gemmi code that builds the backbone of each chain (N, CA, C; Angstrom):
import gemmi

chains = {
    "A": [
        ("MET", (94.997, 131.139, 90.497), (94.920, 130.691, 89.111), (95.552, 129.311, 88.987)),
        ("THR", (94.927, 128.474, 88.228), (95.482, 127.133, 88.055), (95.565, 126.803, 86.570)),
        ("ASP", (96.539, 125.981, 86.245), (96.681, 125.500, 84.870), (96.579, 123.998, 84.866)),
        ("GLU", (95.941, 123.498, 83.821), (95.807, 122.056, 83.710), (97.204, 121.413, 83.721)),
        ("VAL", (97.320, 120.304, 84.426), (98.608, 119.635, 84.568), (98.898, 118.804, 83.318)),
        ("ASP", (100.113, 118.935, 82.795), (100.529, 118.107, 81.651), (100.768, 116.678, 82.127)),
        ("LEU", (100.202, 115.733, 81.395), (100.394, 114.331, 81.753), (101.510, 113.733, 80.904)),
        ("ALA", (102.293, 112.862, 81.514), (103.450, 112.262, 80.845), (103.107, 110.824, 80.464)),
        ("PHE", (102.443, 110.674, 79.313), (102.012, 109.340, 78.903), (103.180, 108.483, 78.419)),
        ("GLY", (104.240, 109.116, 77.949), (105.435, 108.363, 77.550), (105.223, 107.517, 76.310)),
        ("GLU", (106.196, 106.653, 76.060), (106.187, 105.843, 74.834), (105.000, 104.899, 74.751)),
        ("SER", (104.588, 104.366, 75.892), (103.490, 103.397, 75.893), (102.141, 104.081, 75.659)),
        ("GLU", (102.137, 105.417, 75.778), (100.918, 106.214, 75.608), (99.833, 105.898, 76.625)),
        ("ARG", (100.261, 105.375, 77.759), (99.301, 105.148, 78.846), (100.012, 105.255, 80.186)),
        ("ILE", (99.236, 105.557, 81.204), (99.753, 105.654, 82.577), (98.767, 104.951, 83.505)),
        ("PRO", (99.234, 104.524, 84.667), (98.324, 103.875, 85.607), (97.398, 104.876, 86.292)),
        ("ALA", (96.183, 104.421, 86.559), (95.222, 105.215, 87.322), (94.711, 104.340, 88.465)),
        ("VAL", (94.741, 104.893, 89.656), (94.270, 104.200, 90.856), (92.893, 104.741, 91.181)),
        ("ALA", (91.925, 103.848, 91.405), (90.598, 104.304, 91.828), (90.470, 104.101, 93.329)),
        ("GLN", (90.090, 105.175, 94.011), (89.920, 105.141, 95.464), (88.500, 105.569, 95.804)),
        ("ASP", (87.866, 104.858, 96.705), (86.530, 105.227, 97.144), (86.602, 106.590, 97.848)),
        ("ALA", (85.828, 107.543, 97.340), (85.905, 108.915, 97.852), (85.435, 109.010, 99.299)),
        ("ASP", (84.554, 108.120, 99.709), (84.050, 108.165, 101.080), (84.901, 107.340, 102.046)),
        ("SER", (85.067, 106.057, 101.739), (85.740, 105.160, 102.690), (87.257, 105.246, 102.602)),
        ("GLY", (87.784, 105.754, 101.474), (89.233, 105.799, 101.292), (89.813, 104.482, 100.812)),
        ("GLU", (88.984, 103.472, 100.638), (89.500, 102.177, 100.190), (90.057, 102.271, 98.765)),
        ("VAL", (91.227, 101.687, 98.564), (91.779, 101.614, 97.212), (91.084, 100.457, 96.505)),
        ("LEU", (90.420, 100.760, 95.397), (89.540, 99.784, 94.750), (90.216, 98.998, 93.630)),
        ("MET", (91.004, 99.659, 92.817), (91.605, 98.982, 91.667), (92.699, 99.856, 91.069)),
        ("LEU", (93.502, 99.220, 90.215), (94.478, 99.941, 89.415), (94.307, 99.482, 87.982)),
        ("ALA", (94.182, 100.439, 87.079), (94.092, 100.112, 85.661), (94.867, 101.183, 84.903)),
        ("TYR", (94.820, 101.119, 83.586), (95.620, 102.049, 82.780), (94.717, 102.984, 81.995)),
        ("VAL", (95.234, 104.174, 81.747), (94.478, 105.144, 80.964), (95.343, 105.727, 79.855)),
        ("THR", (94.692, 105.965, 78.723), (95.285, 106.735, 77.639), (94.748, 108.160, 77.743)),
        ("SER", (95.264, 109.024, 76.910), (94.771, 110.393, 76.844), (93.262, 110.394, 76.562)),
        ("GLU", (92.838, 109.524, 75.641), (91.419, 109.436, 75.286), (90.570, 108.976, 76.483)),
        ("ALA", (91.082, 108.023, 77.249), (90.340, 107.524, 78.415), (90.137, 108.636, 79.448)),
        ("VAL", (91.160, 109.458, 79.622), (91.046, 110.570, 80.569), (90.020, 111.581, 80.063)),
        ("GLU", (90.085, 111.873, 78.767), (89.113, 112.812, 78.176), (87.682, 112.324, 78.378)),
        ("ARG", (87.462, 111.044, 78.079), (86.113, 110.484, 78.209), (85.640, 110.494, 79.663)),
        ("THR", (86.580, 110.252, 80.568), (86.259, 110.293, 81.991), (85.805, 111.696, 82.395)),
        ("ARG", (86.523, 112.697, 81.912), (86.192, 114.077, 82.270), (84.882, 114.520, 81.617)),
        ("GLU", (84.663, 114.079, 80.393), (83.449, 114.478, 79.683), (82.202, 113.876, 80.315)),
        ("THR", (82.300, 112.595, 80.713), (81.121, 111.860, 81.161), (80.974, 111.831, 82.679)),
        ("GLY", (82.074, 112.076, 83.405), (82.026, 111.943, 84.855), (82.061, 110.493, 85.315)),
        ("LEU", (82.239, 109.566, 84.366), (82.320, 108.134, 84.692), (83.710, 107.617, 84.317)),
        ("ALA", (84.271, 106.777, 85.195), (85.643, 106.302, 84.986), (85.763, 105.458, 83.729)),
        ("HIS", (86.704, 105.856, 82.886), (87.083, 105.089, 81.690), (88.549, 104.701, 81.828)),
        ("TYR", (88.870, 103.536, 81.281), (90.242, 103.037, 81.305), (90.579, 102.501, 79.922)),
        ("TYR", (91.829, 102.049, 79.786), (92.250, 101.419, 78.537), (92.678, 99.995, 78.850)),
        ("SER", (92.083, 99.042, 78.178), (92.439, 97.647, 78.400), (93.651, 97.280, 77.560)),
        ("ARG", (94.727, 96.874, 78.236), (95.937, 96.484, 77.510), (95.734, 95.169, 76.773)),
        ("SER", (94.959, 94.252, 77.358), (94.764, 92.946, 76.701), (93.793, 93.061, 75.520)),
        ("ARG", (92.725, 93.812, 75.684), (91.756, 93.963, 74.590), (92.119, 95.119, 73.657)),
        ("GLU", (93.102, 95.915, 74.082), (93.544, 97.085, 73.303), (92.386, 97.995, 72.940)),
        ("GLU", (91.584, 98.319, 73.953), (90.470, 99.232, 73.692), (90.089, 100.022, 74.938)),
        ("LEU", (89.486, 101.150, 74.668), (88.934, 101.987, 75.713), (87.739, 101.270, 76.325)),
        ("TRP", (87.594, 101.318, 77.643), (86.398, 100.729, 78.247), (85.894, 101.599, 79.377)),
        ("GLN", (84.583, 101.574, 79.526), (83.973, 102.282, 80.643), (83.745, 101.286, 81.758)),
        ("LYS", (84.306, 101.569, 82.918), (84.117, 100.695, 84.079), (82.620, 100.553, 84.355)),
        ("GLY", (82.161, 99.295, 84.421), (80.762, 99.040, 84.742), (79.847, 99.005, 83.539)),
        ("ALA", (80.404, 99.123, 82.331), (79.554, 99.144, 81.132), (78.741, 97.853, 81.018)),
        ("SER", (79.335, 96.719, 81.382), (78.577, 95.466, 81.313), (77.971, 95.080, 82.658)),
        ("SER", (78.639, 95.376, 83.754), (78.173, 94.946, 85.084), (77.229, 95.943, 85.741)),
        ("GLY", (77.249, 97.174, 85.256), (76.497, 98.227, 85.924), (77.246, 98.844, 87.104)),
        ("HIS", (78.429, 98.297, 87.385), (79.199, 98.788, 88.537), (80.080, 99.962, 88.145)),
        ("VAL", (79.413, 101.038, 87.783), (80.118, 102.229, 87.315), (80.792, 102.971, 88.463)),
        ("GLN", (81.725, 103.815, 88.082), (82.413, 104.678, 89.048), (82.161, 106.124, 88.673)),
        ("GLU", (81.427, 106.829, 89.511), (81.273, 108.271, 89.312), (82.513, 108.953, 89.871)),
        ("VAL", (83.159, 109.745, 89.038), (84.431, 110.333, 89.427), (84.213, 111.715, 90.022)),
        ("GLU", (84.555, 111.850, 91.300), (84.386, 113.144, 91.966), (85.549, 114.072, 91.673)),
        ("GLU", (86.738, 113.476, 91.582), (87.928, 114.306, 91.382), (89.023, 113.452, 90.769)),
        ("ILE", (89.832, 114.064, 89.928), (91.010, 113.389, 89.377), (92.243, 114.115, 89.902)),
        ("ARG", (93.124, 113.346, 90.539), (94.399, 113.929, 90.994), (95.550, 113.367, 90.169)),
        ("VAL", (96.614, 114.144, 90.107), (97.795, 113.810, 89.307), (98.993, 113.762, 90.241)),
        ("ASP", (99.907, 112.838, 90.003), (101.065, 112.797, 90.901), (102.136, 113.792, 90.451)),
        ("CYS", (103.182, 113.919, 91.266), (104.202, 114.950, 91.065), (104.850, 114.874, 89.693)),
        ("ASP", (105.025, 113.678, 89.154), (105.675, 113.510, 87.856), (104.687, 113.519, 86.686)),
        ("GLY", (103.408, 113.589, 86.986), (102.403, 113.590, 85.920), (102.263, 112.252, 85.217)),
        ("ASP", (102.760, 111.186, 85.845), (102.682, 109.888, 85.178), (101.870, 108.849, 85.959)),
        ("ALA", (100.986, 109.331, 86.808), (100.020, 108.450, 87.478), (98.833, 109.306, 87.904)),
        ("LEU", (97.644, 108.704, 87.872), (96.424, 109.418, 88.255), (95.766, 108.735, 89.446)),
        ("LEU", (94.984, 109.532, 90.162), (94.159, 109.007, 91.242), (92.728, 109.473, 90.972)),
        ("TYR", (91.838, 108.499, 90.758), (90.420, 108.809, 90.584), (89.735, 108.665, 91.944)),
        ("LEU", (89.122, 109.718, 92.433), (88.310, 109.606, 93.650), (86.884, 109.349, 93.196)),
        ("VAL", (86.343, 108.185, 93.574), (85.095, 107.730, 92.948), (84.018, 107.327, 93.948)),
        ("ASP", (82.787, 107.400, 93.455), (81.666, 106.727, 94.113), (81.446, 105.442, 93.336)),
        ("GLN", (81.714, 104.311, 93.995), (81.640, 103.014, 93.329), (80.252, 102.409, 93.484)),
        ("GLU", (79.625, 102.144, 92.347), (78.362, 101.401, 92.355), (78.720, 99.915, 92.481)),
        ("GLY", (78.020, 99.163, 93.360), (78.320, 97.740, 93.520), (79.732, 97.526, 94.015)),
        ("GLY", (80.465, 96.607, 93.382), (81.855, 96.370, 93.759), (82.769, 96.637, 92.579)),
        ("ALA", (84.028, 96.959, 92.876), (84.961, 97.288, 91.792), (85.509, 96.047, 91.105)),
        ("CYS", (85.561, 94.919, 91.821), (86.271, 93.758, 91.284), (85.320, 92.768, 90.618)),
        ("HIS", (85.769, 92.221, 89.487), (84.937, 91.266, 88.748), (84.723, 89.968, 89.534)),
        ("THR", (85.517, 89.777, 90.606), (85.373, 88.576, 91.441), (84.242, 88.719, 92.461)),
        ("GLY", (83.673, 89.928, 92.565), (82.604, 90.154, 93.521), (83.048, 90.912, 94.766)),
        ("TYR", (84.357, 91.115, 94.864), (84.849, 91.867, 96.023), (84.720, 93.370, 95.770)),
        ("GLU", (84.606, 94.089, 96.891), (84.494, 95.540, 96.798), (85.747, 96.116, 96.131)),
        ("SER", (86.910, 95.597, 96.521), (88.187, 96.066, 95.990), (88.909, 94.911, 95.315)),
        ("CYS", (89.653, 95.231, 94.252), (90.504, 94.207, 93.624), (91.633, 93.777, 94.561)),
        ("PHE", (91.972, 94.621, 95.527), (93.048, 94.306, 96.475), (92.459, 93.600, 97.699)),
        ("TYR", (91.828, 92.458, 97.471), (91.112, 91.775, 98.555), (91.952, 90.711, 99.240)),
        ("ARG", (93.186, 90.503, 98.772), (94.071, 89.499, 99.374), (95.398, 90.117, 99.805)),
        ("THR", (95.979, 89.557, 100.862), (97.356, 89.905, 101.186), (98.269, 89.097, 100.273)),
        ("ILE", (99.534, 89.452, 100.246), (100.496, 88.739, 99.407), (100.661, 87.292, 99.884)),
        ("ASP", (100.282, 87.015, 101.135), (100.340, 85.649, 101.664), (99.080, 84.848, 101.322)),
        ("GLY", (98.156, 85.466, 100.595), (96.978, 84.739, 100.134), (95.809, 84.775, 101.099)),
        ("GLU", (95.922, 85.581, 102.141), (94.804, 85.705, 103.080), (93.767, 86.679, 102.511)),
        ("THR", (92.505, 86.274, 102.542), (91.452, 87.165, 102.061), (91.083, 88.157, 103.160)),
        ("VAL", (91.223, 89.441, 102.838), (90.929, 90.481, 103.822), (89.808, 91.410, 103.347)),
        ("GLY", (89.402, 91.268, 102.074), (88.372, 92.145, 101.533), (86.970, 91.600, 101.735)),
        ("GLU", (86.021, 92.447, 101.411), (84.618, 92.092, 101.595), (83.971, 91.784, 100.245)),
        ("ARG", (83.259, 90.661, 100.188), (82.555, 90.320, 98.949), (81.200, 91.018, 98.983)),
        ("VAL", (80.887, 91.745, 97.916), (79.668, 92.543, 97.930), (78.653, 92.136, 96.871)),
        ("PHE", (79.081, 91.251, 95.931), (78.102, 90.740, 94.962), (78.553, 89.371, 94.455)),
        ("ASP", (77.615, 88.656, 93.865), (77.897, 87.335, 93.299), (78.150, 87.493, 91.804)),
        ("PRO", (79.403, 87.277, 91.363), (79.718, 87.523, 89.946), (78.866, 86.682, 88.987)),
        ("ASP", (78.423, 85.504, 89.420), (77.593, 84.662, 88.538), (76.248, 85.318, 88.232)),
        ("GLU", (75.826, 86.193, 89.128), (74.540, 86.869, 88.911), (74.701, 88.167, 88.114)),
        ("VAL", (75.942, 88.633, 88.018), (76.176, 89.919, 87.364), (76.685, 89.743, 85.931)),
        ("TYR", (77.592, 88.774, 85.765), (78.179, 88.561, 84.439), (77.569, 87.293, 83.850)),
        ("GLU", (77.114, 87.354, 82.641), (76.518, 86.173, 82.035), (77.480, 85.549, 81.022)),
    ],
    "B": [
        ("MET", (93.797, 77.873, 105.485), (95.135, 77.763, 104.876), (95.282, 78.762, 103.730)),
        ("THR", (96.438, 79.364, 103.671), (96.663, 80.336, 102.603), (97.945, 79.999, 101.858)),
        ("ASP", (97.965, 80.363, 100.592), (99.171, 80.183, 99.780), (99.601, 81.529, 99.250)),
        ("GLU", (100.888, 81.705, 99.201), (101.409, 82.963, 98.688), (100.892, 83.188, 97.260)),
        ("VAL", (100.506, 84.415, 96.986), (99.929, 84.740, 95.683), (101.038, 84.887, 94.637)),
        ("ASP", (100.855, 84.271, 93.477), (101.814, 84.434, 92.376), (101.654, 85.825, 91.770)),
        ("LEU", (102.761, 86.494, 91.593), (102.717, 87.825, 90.997), (103.037, 87.732, 89.510)),
        ("ALA", (102.342, 88.563, 88.732), (102.486, 88.537, 87.268), (103.332, 89.723, 86.827)),
        ("PHE", (104.664, 89.556, 86.904), (105.550, 90.669, 86.575), (105.596, 90.956, 85.068)),
        ("GLY", (105.306, 89.948, 84.260), (105.243, 90.160, 82.810), (106.590, 90.442, 82.185)),
        ("GLU", (106.539, 90.867, 80.938), (107.768, 91.082, 80.164), (108.650, 92.180, 80.738)),
        ("SER", (108.021, 93.220, 81.283), (108.795, 94.347, 81.819), (109.485, 93.977, 83.135)),
        ("GLU", (109.048, 92.837, 83.719), (109.601, 92.354, 85.000), (109.346, 93.308, 86.155)),
        ("ARG", (108.314, 94.139, 86.011), (107.936, 95.016, 87.123), (106.440, 95.287, 87.068)),
        ("ILE", (105.908, 95.628, 88.216), (104.493, 95.965, 88.330), (104.366, 97.218, 89.203)),
        ("PRO", (103.265, 97.938, 89.074), (103.091, 99.117, 89.923), (102.712, 98.737, 91.351)),
        ("ALA", (103.200, 99.549, 92.277), (102.830, 99.400, 93.685), (102.337, 100.751, 94.183)),
        ("VAL", (101.186, 100.735, 94.829), (100.587, 101.946, 95.380), (100.849, 101.947, 96.881)),
        ("ALA", (101.352, 103.057, 97.399), (101.541, 103.165, 98.851), (100.397, 103.978, 99.430)),
        ("GLN", (99.747, 103.394, 100.429), (98.616, 104.060, 101.094), (98.929, 104.179, 102.579)),
        ("ASP", (98.657, 105.329, 103.166), (98.856, 105.513, 104.596), (97.896, 104.581, 105.348)),
        ("ALA", (98.458, 103.725, 106.183), (97.659, 102.706, 106.859), (96.647, 103.314, 107.829)),
        ("ASP", (96.954, 104.482, 108.359), (96.037, 105.125, 109.318), (95.025, 106.027, 108.626)),
        ("SER", (95.520, 106.992, 107.842), (94.612, 107.998, 107.266), (93.918, 107.513, 106.000)),
        ("GLY", (94.486, 106.484, 105.351), (93.920, 106.016, 104.091), (94.360, 106.835, 102.894)),
        ("GLU", (95.162, 107.853, 103.120), (95.609, 108.688, 101.999), (96.499, 107.891, 101.048)),
        ("VAL", (96.251, 108.026, 99.752), (97.129, 107.411, 98.760), (98.347, 108.315, 98.613)),
        ("LEU", (99.515, 107.773, 98.889), (100.728, 108.574, 98.999), (101.532, 108.658, 97.706)),
        ("MET", (101.660, 107.548, 97.014), (102.496, 107.527, 95.812), (102.254, 106.255, 95.025)),
        ("LEU", (102.721, 106.260, 93.791), (102.739, 105.060, 92.961), (104.141, 104.935, 92.391)),
        ("ALA", (104.719, 103.749, 92.543), (106.034, 103.489, 91.961), (106.024, 102.051, 91.464)),
        ("TYR", (107.168, 101.586, 90.990), (107.219, 100.245, 90.403), (108.085, 99.322, 91.245)),
        ("VAL", (107.751, 98.053, 91.205), (108.544, 97.071, 91.945), (108.909, 95.903, 91.035)),
        ("THR", (110.099, 95.388, 91.279), (110.536, 94.131, 90.689), (110.356, 93.047, 91.758)),
        ("SER", (110.595, 91.825, 91.361), (110.557, 90.725, 92.304), (111.528, 90.977, 93.463)),
        ("GLU", (112.708, 91.485, 93.119), (113.723, 91.759, 94.139), (113.250, 92.854, 95.103)),
        ("ALA", (112.594, 93.881, 94.575), (112.105, 94.976, 95.427), (111.071, 94.458, 96.423)),
        ("VAL", (110.216, 93.549, 95.966), (109.205, 92.976, 96.864), (109.879, 92.126, 97.942)),
        ("GLU", (110.867, 91.344, 97.528), (111.604, 90.521, 98.502), (112.258, 91.382, 99.572)),
        ("ARG", (112.915, 92.444, 99.138), (113.614, 93.322, 100.093), (112.616, 94.004, 101.027)),
        ("THR", (111.450, 94.368, 100.477), (110.410, 94.992, 101.297), (109.948, 94.026, 102.384)),
        ("ARG", (109.767, 92.767, 102.001), (109.288, 91.770, 102.967), (110.364, 91.445, 103.999)),
        ("GLU", (111.600, 91.393, 103.551), (112.699, 91.064, 104.470), (112.913, 92.158, 105.508)),
        ("THR", (112.844, 93.416, 105.054), (113.227, 94.536, 105.915), (112.035, 95.216, 106.575)),
        ("GLY", (110.837, 95.030, 106.015), (109.672, 95.743, 106.530), (109.639, 97.192, 106.091)),
        ("LEU", (110.567, 97.581, 105.220), (110.614, 98.957, 104.702), (110.377, 98.923, 103.194)),
        ("ALA", (109.569, 99.866, 102.709), (109.186, 99.859, 101.296), (110.390, 100.064, 100.385)),
        ("HIS", (110.554, 99.138, 99.441), (111.551, 99.239, 98.382), (110.818, 99.276, 97.039)),
        ("TYR", (111.403, 99.992, 96.097), (110.843, 100.104, 94.758), (111.977, 99.937, 93.746)),
        ("TYR", (111.590, 99.977, 92.464), (112.589, 99.917, 91.401), (112.470, 101.191, 90.580)),
        ("SER", (113.560, 101.910, 90.450), (113.531, 103.139, 89.670), (113.735, 102.826, 88.200)),
        ("ARG", (112.751, 103.192, 87.380), (112.872, 102.948, 85.946), (113.908, 103.865, 85.306)),
        ("SER", (114.030, 105.097, 85.813), (114.984, 106.030, 85.206), (116.423, 105.690, 85.626)),
        ("ARG", (116.610, 105.352, 86.885), (117.970, 105.023, 87.357), (118.284, 103.542, 87.177)),
        ("GLU", (117.246, 102.760, 86.826), (117.405, 101.319, 86.638), (118.039, 100.657, 87.851)),
        ("GLU", (117.489, 100.970, 89.025), (118.036, 100.336, 90.228), (116.991, 100.247, 91.328)),
        ("LEU", (117.217, 99.280, 92.184), (116.410, 99.112, 93.384), (116.664, 100.291, 94.308)),
        ("TRP", (115.607, 100.803, 94.933), (115.846, 101.856, 95.920), (114.922, 101.677, 97.109)),
        ("GLN", (115.449, 102.092, 98.255), (114.636, 102.061, 99.464), (114.052, 103.447, 99.652)),
        ("LYS", (112.746, 103.526, 99.730), (112.085, 104.815, 99.964), (112.618, 105.425, 101.254)),
        ("GLY", (113.085, 106.670, 101.153), (113.567, 107.367, 102.336), (115.032, 107.137, 102.654)),
        ("ALA", (115.744, 106.396, 101.790), (117.157, 106.109, 102.074), (117.964, 107.398, 102.196)),
        ("SER", (117.638, 108.405, 101.358), (118.391, 109.666, 101.460), (117.666, 110.708, 102.304)),
        ("SER", (116.352, 110.714, 102.261), (115.569, 111.744, 102.972), (115.232, 111.364, 104.408)),
        ("GLY", (115.320, 110.094, 104.724), (114.872, 109.625, 106.034), (113.379, 109.365, 106.089)),
        ("HIS", (112.687, 109.660, 104.978), (111.230, 109.504, 104.951), (110.840, 108.084, 104.536)),
        ("VAL", (111.202, 107.162, 105.398), (110.958, 105.744, 105.132), (109.483, 105.401, 105.287)),
        ("GLN", (109.127, 104.268, 104.709), (107.765, 103.726, 104.831), (107.848, 102.357, 105.483)),
        ("GLU", (107.329, 102.271, 106.701), (107.230, 100.958, 107.338), (105.987, 100.282, 106.785)),
        ("VAL", (106.162, 99.086, 106.256), (105.071, 98.409, 105.568), (104.334, 97.477, 106.528)),
        ("GLU", (103.085, 97.794, 106.777), (102.276, 96.975, 107.687), (101.716, 95.745, 106.981)),
        ("GLU", (101.353, 95.930, 105.715), (100.744, 94.828, 104.981), (100.939, 95.070, 103.488)),
        ("ILE", (101.094, 93.974, 102.749), (101.150, 94.060, 101.284), (99.931, 93.336, 100.737)),
        ("ARG", (99.157, 94.030, 99.921), (98.013, 93.406, 99.258), (98.271, 93.288, 97.758)),
        ("VAL", (97.609, 92.308, 97.154), (97.792, 91.989, 95.746), (96.437, 92.121, 95.067)),
        ("ASP", (96.422, 92.606, 93.835), (95.118, 92.718, 93.183), (94.716, 91.394, 92.522)),
        ("CYS", (93.507, 91.355, 91.993), (92.912, 90.116, 91.483), (93.752, 89.452, 90.402)),
        ("ASP", (94.432, 90.266, 89.574), (95.232, 89.722, 88.486), (96.689, 89.480, 88.879)),
        ("GLY", (97.045, 89.855, 90.099), (98.425, 89.666, 90.542), (99.407, 90.595, 89.854)),
        ("ASP", (98.893, 91.674, 89.238), (99.814, 92.568, 88.538), (99.813, 93.998, 89.082)),
        ("ALA", (99.420, 94.143, 90.341), (99.552, 95.424, 91.038), (99.568, 95.129, 92.535)),
        ("LEU", (100.323, 95.945, 93.277), (100.425, 95.769, 94.725), (99.932, 97.017, 95.439)),
        ("LEU", (99.501, 96.801, 96.670), (99.133, 97.904, 97.558), (99.938, 97.737, 98.839)),
        ("TYR", (100.797, 98.726, 99.124), (101.562, 98.736, 100.369), (100.776, 99.581, 101.372)),
        ("LEU", (100.406, 99.010, 102.501), (99.816, 99.794, 103.586), (100.960, 100.193, 104.508)),
        ("VAL", (101.190, 101.500, 104.634), (102.444, 101.959, 105.260), (102.230, 102.993, 106.366)),
        ("ASP", (103.228, 103.031, 107.238), (103.391, 104.164, 108.148), (104.468, 105.041, 107.529)),
        ("GLN", (104.068, 106.214, 107.091), (104.983, 107.114, 106.386), (105.686, 108.045, 107.359)),
        ("GLU", (107.002, 107.992, 107.360), (107.800, 108.963, 108.117), (107.890, 110.235, 107.277)),
        ("GLY", (107.682, 111.412, 107.870), (107.746, 112.666, 107.109), (106.697, 112.695, 106.018)),
        ("GLY", (107.092, 113.055, 104.798), (106.152, 113.085, 103.671), (106.626, 112.144, 102.585)),
        ("ALA", (105.693, 111.681, 101.766), (106.052, 110.714, 100.720), (106.671, 111.402, 99.505)),
        ("CYS", (106.326, 112.655, 99.284), (106.712, 113.295, 98.016), (107.987, 114.130, 98.163)),
        ("HIS", (108.838, 114.053, 97.147), (110.096, 114.801, 97.180), (109.863, 116.318, 97.126)),
        ("THR", (108.631, 116.725, 96.780), (108.304, 118.149, 96.723), (107.957, 118.721, 98.099)),
        ("GLY", (107.850, 117.836, 99.098), (107.524, 118.285, 100.445), (106.083, 118.018, 100.844)),
        ("TYR", (105.303, 117.538, 99.887), (103.909, 117.227, 100.196), (103.806, 115.843, 100.818)),
        ("GLU", (102.763, 115.687, 101.595), (102.528, 114.404, 102.258), (102.331, 113.309, 101.208)),
        ("SER", (101.562, 113.633, 100.158), (101.266, 112.691, 99.083), (101.764, 113.251, 97.762)),
        ("CYS", (102.207, 112.364, 96.873), (102.574, 112.802, 95.513), (101.346, 113.279, 94.741)),
        ("PHE", (100.160, 112.839, 95.169), (98.914, 113.227, 94.491), (98.359, 114.495, 95.158)),
        ("TYR", (99.135, 115.567, 95.135), (98.753, 116.781, 95.859), (98.024, 117.795, 94.984)),
        ("ARG", (97.873, 117.475, 93.677), (97.192, 118.390, 92.751), (96.030, 117.694, 92.065)),
        ("THR", (95.013, 118.471, 91.732), (93.982, 117.953, 90.843), (94.506, 118.070, 89.411)),
        ("ILE", (93.802, 117.430, 88.483), (94.215, 117.482, 87.075), (94.095, 118.901, 86.527)),
        ("ASP", (93.313, 119.745, 87.194), (93.173, 121.143, 86.791), (94.271, 122.024, 87.392)),
        ("GLY", (95.178, 121.412, 88.153), (96.309, 122.163, 88.676), (96.071, 122.805, 90.026)),
        ("GLU", (94.944, 122.491, 90.640), (94.679, 123.047, 91.967), (95.414, 122.220, 93.026)),
        ("THR", (96.107, 122.887, 93.923), (96.809, 122.181, 94.987), (95.827, 121.842, 96.103)),
        ("VAL", (95.712, 120.553, 96.396), (94.764, 120.110, 97.426), (95.478, 119.376, 98.569)),
        ("GLY", (96.765, 119.089, 98.380), (97.513, 118.342, 99.390), (98.168, 119.252, 100.412)),
        ("GLU", (98.716, 118.630, 101.436), (99.327, 119.371, 102.527), (100.844, 119.242, 102.449)),
        ("ARG", (101.516, 120.385, 102.568), (102.972, 120.357, 102.566), (103.434, 120.089, 103.990)),
        ("VAL", (104.294, 119.093, 104.148), (104.686, 118.697, 105.503), (106.171, 118.879, 105.789)),
        ("PHE", (106.967, 119.167, 104.732), (108.380, 119.475, 104.990), (108.915, 120.358, 103.864)),
        ("ASP", (110.060, 120.979, 104.136), (110.713, 121.835, 103.149), (111.796, 121.025, 102.449)),
        ("PRO", (111.603, 120.735, 101.145), (112.582, 119.875, 100.461), (114.011, 120.425, 100.487)),
        ("ASP", (114.166, 121.759, 100.524), (115.514, 122.342, 100.554), (116.269, 121.979, 101.831)),
        ("GLU", (115.503, 121.676, 102.874), (116.156, 121.321, 104.138), (116.422, 119.824, 104.240)),
        ("VAL", (115.764, 119.047, 103.354), (115.889, 117.595, 103.434), (116.882, 117.049, 102.403)),
        ("TYR", (116.801, 117.613, 101.182), (117.684, 117.124, 100.117), (118.788, 118.145, 99.880)),
        ("GLU", (120.028, 117.722, 99.876), (121.134, 118.673, 99.675), (121.664, 118.595, 98.250)),
    ],
}
model = gemmi.Model(1)
for chain_id, residues in chains.items():
    chain = gemmi.Chain(chain_id)
    for i, (resn, *xyz) in enumerate(residues, 1):
        res = gemmi.Residue()
        res.name, res.seqid = resn, gemmi.SeqId(i, " ")
        for name, pos in zip(("N", "CA", "C"), xyz):
            atom = gemmi.Atom()
            atom.name, atom.element = name, gemmi.Element(name[0])
            atom.pos, atom.b_iso = gemmi.Position(*pos), 0.0
            res.add_atom(atom)
        chain.add_residue(res)
    model.add_chain(chain)
structure = gemmi.Structure()
structure.add_model(model)
structure.setup_entities()
């Protein structure tokens, strides 16, 4: 028997969610989710996040088509971080890279570019 | 030629860092880092984080021995999240699981327990 895990959204009412490619294991991006974003993700099977700068719920890939089908949502021990295991359409990063983590801290590019952002975003 | 990437710590002066097992690709944990935590990680090669509850820098594994040797640090496109690629000694989670993300959101345990916390923490 299992019980749904309580999430600890805290005062900010949001927690970080990490998207990981379910097949390759590559960590694709980190964004934030509210309770509503998690609900929408579960209802639709597509990753939703909350934009802190735009202050709104957004569906990943709504404009680019680079949606994330969510195979599984995991919760960490404290209930204050999520892991989305996803099938990523196209690339996760708006720069055209497969992963937003395409650089080392020393500025070396280690990721793979999978699309041309000029052709995707108008 | 590469230049060190500027990190966007923002008003909170900290950003999330995701630790991923460099070999298996498993996402192990998410914690927060300050500028000082990143410096200490780079100096020592061992993952350091900043505890929001204790308000202090901490070295992962300082009490448990379950240190993380950091092979590489990656930065995301916005410079406001880090990815530590690590060799994890023992397990990452204080509960004894290899990863802190050992449960699905429905409460099903999917992770592997690799140590007994009662024997590690006194």
